[in-house]
N, C-alpha and C positions, 0 to 999 in steps of 0.2 A: 601346754599343747605344743607341738612341733612347728617350726618354721618350715615352710614348704617353698621350694624353688618355684619361680613363676612358670605358668603353664606354657608360655611361649618357648621355654627352654626344652619342652618335650617333643616339639616338632608336630607333624600331621599323621604319623603312623605309630600308634601307641598300643601296646600290648597291656592287657588287663588279666593278670594271674591271681590265683588264690584257691583255696579249697572250696568244695562244693558248698553252696548256700552262704558264701561270705558276702554276698551282694554285688558281685561282678557284673552281672547282666544290667542291673539297674544303673550302676556307676557308668558302665559302658555307653548306655543310652544318653545319660546326662552329659557325658564328656563329649560324645560324638555331635550332640546338638550345639554345644558350645563352640566346637571346631568347625562345624557344618561339613562333617564328613560321614561317611556310612558307619553305622553301628553293625558289627559282625559278630554274631553268636555262634562259635565253633560247634556247640552242641546241634544247632540246626543244620550245619554242614555235614556232621558225622552221622546224625540219625535220620531216618526217614519220617516224613510227616504222616500224621494220622496212625502212629504206632505208639507203643510203649517202649521207646528207646531201641528199636531195631536198627541196627548199624547198617549204614551204606557200604557197599563194597569199597575196600581200601582205595582202589584205583580212582573211583568216583569221588571219594572224599578228598584224596590228594589233589585231584584236578580242580576241584572247587577251591580248596585252600590256596593252591599256588596261583590261581587266577587272581583271586581276591587280594593277595599280597602285593600284586603288581600295580594296583591302583594308587594313584597319587596320595591319597589320604584314607585313613580308616582308624577306627578304635576297635580292637579285636579282643573278645574275652575267651578264655579257655585255654587249657594247657596242650594236651595231645602231643606228647614228646616225640612222636614219629615225624611230625612237620614242624617241630620247634626250630630246628637249626635254620631253615631257610626263612622263617618268619622273623627270627632275630636279625638275620642279615638285611632285611628290609625296614626293620623297626627303628624308630627314632627315639623311643622312650618306653619304659617299662614301669607299670604300677603293680604292686603286689598287695591285695587286700587279704586281711586275716580277720578271724572271729573265733571265739571259743567253740569247742565242741558242743557244749551245752546249748549255746545260742543257735548254732548250725543245725542241730538236731531239732530244736523248737520250730525253726523256720520251715524245716522239711515236713514236720508234723502239721503245722499250720497250713501250709500251701496245699497239702494233701487233704486234709479233712475240711477246710474251708477254701475251696477253689475260687479263685478270682483271676481275672486276666492278669498275666505276669509277663514282663518283658523277657525275651529270651526263650520263652517256652516253646515247645514244638508245636506246630500248626496241628489242631485237632487232638492233641495228647491230653488225657486226663490222668494226672499223677495219682498213684495210689500206693499206700505203705507197703513196702516190701522188706524183707529180712536182708536181701541182698544190698539195698541202700543203706540200712543201718550198719551192716557190716562195712560198707564202703567208707561211711563217715567215720567208723572207728579205725578202720585201716589207715585212712589219711589224716588222722588227728595231729600227727606230728611231722607232716610234710612241709609245712610253711617254712621252716628254717632252710631246708635244702632249695626251695624255691628262691628264697631271698638270696642265698649264697649263688645260685646260678644267675639271677638277674643282675646282681653286683659284678659278677665276673664278665659280663657282656661289655662293660665300659660305657653302656648307654645311660643317659639320665634315669634315675630310679627314684621311687618312693615307696615306702613300706608302711602300712598302717596295721595295727594289731588288734583293733577293735572298733565297734561302731563309733565310738567317741572320736577316735582318731580319723576314721573314714569321714564322718560329719564334719569335722574340722577342715578336712580337704575339700569337701563340697563347698564349704563357706569360703575358704581361701581362694578358690578359683571361681567363685560365683556360679556354681552350678546349680541347675534346678532339677530336682527329682522328677522323673516322669510320672 
């Protein structure tokens, strides 16, 4: 298993990136609780509550995002490339979580067919299986390498995990408690 740098080297404004269903929201909450900073799930900023992922107008989403990144501390999950540049400018560290397409697809099916309270979920949203999501999972199956390259190019402290075993090792190394 990998040796991880100390959590202290990542500062108080940490981006958590990775593909859909890689475990970003759960990790974000655990890390934010450890650091005693807000956990911010960008899906909740981008999409309206009580909908099935209806997007907010860009201006409203950008304003919510840009306000949140000014806070002294946060752990923020989600990519959203249109607002990535200003988030990187404020971030003090980046963590990229990954998981196999098979596992991410199983997580999507499980959370849809057997709904439970899920961190990062939209208020009032009930997930349901859609062809659009299966297409998205397939389309983004090889994007992690691009995300890792982008994160490394920022010069910020970074960690990359490739699967649940490595992500679990990071939870353990940093003494994080799963929500």
